[in-house]
C-alpha positions as CSV (number, residue, x, y, z in Angstrom):
1,X,90.5,105.2,93.9
2,X,88.4,106.4,90.7
3,X,90.1,106.0,87.5
4,X,88.2,108.9,86.0
5,X,90.4,111.5,84.1
6,X,91.3,114.6,85.7
7,X,93.0,117.6,84.0
8,X,94.0,120.8,85.6
9,X,96.4,123.5,84.2
10,X,99.0,125.1,86.5
11,X,101.8,127.6,85.7
12,X,105.5,126.8,86.2
13,X,107.4,129.3,88.4
14,X,110.5,131.1,87.4
15,X,112.4,128.3,89.7
16,X,110.9,125.7,87.5
17,X,108.5,124.7,90.3
18,X,104.9,123.8,89.9
19,X,102.2,123.3,92.7
20,X,100.2,119.9,92.5
21,X,96.7,120.8,92.9
22,X,95.1,119.7,96.2
23,X,92.5,117.6,94.3
24,X,95.4,115.7,92.7
25,X,97.3,115.3,96.0
26,X,94.2,114.0,98.0
27,X,93.3,111.6,95.1
28,X,96.8,110.0,94.9
29,X,97.5,110.6,98.9
30,X,100.5,112.8,98.2
31,X,101.4,114.2,101.5
32,X,104.3,116.7,102.4
33,X,107.8,115.0,102.1
34,X,106.2,112.1,100.0
35,X,108.7,111.0,97.3
36,X,107.6,111.0,93.7
37,X,108.8,109.7,90.5
38,X,108.7,111.7,87.3
39,X,108.1,109.6,84.2
40,X,108.8,111.5,80.8
41,X,106.9,109.8,77.8
42,X,107.1,111.7,74.6
43,X,106.1,115.2,75.3
44,X,104.3,114.2,78.5
45,X,105.4,113.8,82.1
46,X,103.7,111.6,84.5
47,X,104.0,112.0,88.3
48,X,103.3,109.1,90.7
49,X,104.0,108.3,94.2
50,X,107.5,106.4,94.4
51,X,107.5,102.8,95.1
52,X,107.8,102.1,98.9
53,X,107.4,105.8,99.8
54,X,106.4,105.9,103.4
55,X,103.5,108.0,104.7
56,X,103.8,110.8,107.1
57,X,102.6,108.6,110.0
58,X,105.2,105.9,109.1
59,X,107.9,108.5,109.5
60,X,106.5,109.6,113.0
61,X,106.3,105.8,114.0
62,X,109.9,105.4,112.8
63,X,111.1,108.4,114.7
64,X,109.4,107.3,117.9
65,X,110.1,103.6,117.8
66,X,112.3,102.6,120.8
67,X,112.1,105.9,122.4
68,X,110.3,104.6,125.5
69,X,113.0,102.3,126.2
70,X,116.1,104.1,124.9
71,X,117.0,105.5,128.4
72,X,117.5,102.1,130.0
73,X,114.2,102.4,132.0
74,X,110.4,102.5,131.5
75,X,109.0,105.8,130.9
76,X,105.8,107.2,132.4
77,X,102.7,107.9,130.5
78,X,103.4,111.7,130.7
79,X,107.2,111.1,129.4
80,X,105.8,109.2,126.5
81,X,103.1,112.0,125.7
82,X,105.8,114.6,125.9
83,X,107.9,112.6,123.2
84,X,104.7,112.8,120.8
85,X,104.3,116.5,121.3
86,X,107.9,117.2,120.1
């Protein structure tokens, strides 16, 4: 990851929300449902990926882990593929 500075300006919504620009999400690997930490330092806020935050792929693997043997029998390839499409 490049350490080059990046400054972008966004507007705060009436609900107090702000969209993290795609360039920043891409650079930091922030995917939907990624936990983030807000650090307030003086009059600035720093946002970073939470320590131990799992990626979307990790969540999927955790969801499917043990699914093929959970019914007390082996599963066919078609049954396993059907699970990945849920």
